[in-house]
N, C-alpha and C positions, 0 to 999 in steps of 0.2 A: 204413266205413259204405257198402254198395252204391246204387249210383244204377239198379239195375237195374230195368225195371220188373215189376211186381208186378197181378195180377187177386186180387181177395177175393170171393168170392159168399160172402152168411151169408142167412138168415131168422130172424127173433124175434117173440116175442109181444107184442103190446098189452096195457100193462097200465094204461093212461089209463082212467081211470073218468069216470062220469058224460054226459053226451046226446050227442048226433051232434054238436053245437056245440063243446061242449068236447073232441071227439076229431078233429074238422076244426083246432081251434085251435091243439091238441098238434101236429098232423102239420104246419101253414102252420109252425109256431115250429121244428120240426124240419129241414125243408128250409131255410127261412133263413140258421137256422145253419152247416148246412151247406157251403151256399152261401158261406159267405162264409170258414168256416174252410177249405172244402178247398180256396179257391182260392189260399189264402196257402200253403198248404204242396204244392199242385199235384197234388192227388189230383181225378181226376171220377170220374164213375158213374151210377146210376141209382139211383130208389129207387121203391119198389110198394109200397101198404097193400089190403090185401085180404084178408078173411075174417078179420080182426082179429090179419092177420099183417103184419110189415116185411119185404120181399125189397128187396135191396141188393147192387149190385156195386161196388166201389171198387179204381180203378184208381193208378198211379202208383209213384214211388219206394216200395222195400220198407219202410223204416223210417215214412215216413210213412204208409203204407197200415195199418200194425202198430199203430203211436200213434192213428189215428181208430177202428181196430177197437178197442184197449182202451176207450177212452171211451164208446162206444157199451155195450162188455159191462157198463159202469160205473153206465152209463144208467136209473135207475129208470122208465124209462116203457117199456123193453124187458123180459123175461123170456124165461127159455129159449133163448139165442142162440145159434145151432148153425152153426157154422162147414162149408161144404160144399165151398169150393175155394180155394187161396191157392198160386197158382203164378206162374212168370215168366211173362211174353209177351213179344212183338216188337212189339206194337204197340195202343193205345188202343184201344178199342170207343166209348171214349162221350169222344173227343177235347174235344169241344165243348161238354161238358156239365160245369159246376161239382158237380152235383149235380140232375139231372133226374127231377123225376116223373113217372112212365109208369102207365098203364092207366087205369082211371075219375077224373074228376075226386077233387079231394081231398074236396069234400063228398060226392058221389057215394058214394065209399069207406067215409065216415065212416057215411052215413045209412043206405047198402042192403047194407053189411058182410055182417050178418047174411044177408041174401037170398042172398046169393052163396055160401054154403056148400053149397048143394047144387050148386056151377056146375063143383064137380071139381077146382077148384083149392086144392092141398095141396101147400105145399112141403114140408112133411115126406116125401112119396113121392117126392122131387124127388133128383138129384144135381147138383151143380154145372153140370155145363156144359147139363143141362136147363134151371137155374133162368137160368142168363146167356143162351140162347138165348131165353128167355122175354121176358126184360128189354129184351135187345138188338133183337126183334122189334116190342117196344109201341114201342121206343125209334126207330126206324127208319117208322112210321106216323106215329108225332109228326113227324118232321123231313119226312114226302114222303108226306101224304096224298094218296089215291086221291079222286078226284071219283065 
């Protein structure tokens, strides 16, 4: 088993049905469970929900990241899970985040996700580096907001 640090980048489509409150509750549940489980296995990262898609970066020991990604692929709240990158890295980009949520607030993402379909955000048109850069940039804004 390798303790080498890996970074995985993927996106998936939301399959949660119901109104905005149901989607918001599902996202909050995913985030809360991810934070507990990821901290236990030394996985860090960031999650974004936009335009009906989840985009996520996972970082940690290879076997732990693979296990987390396997659970995500089996989770019926996700469909069309697409792996964009899985590579060894020297350092974590989300060292202090067991699983942070970046971008619009969870409630806004659930309520207005349809409206942002015209925003140009389409993870299917991004490679792993571009999606990683997007989430990392949003995380930096969360950590160091400008006034």
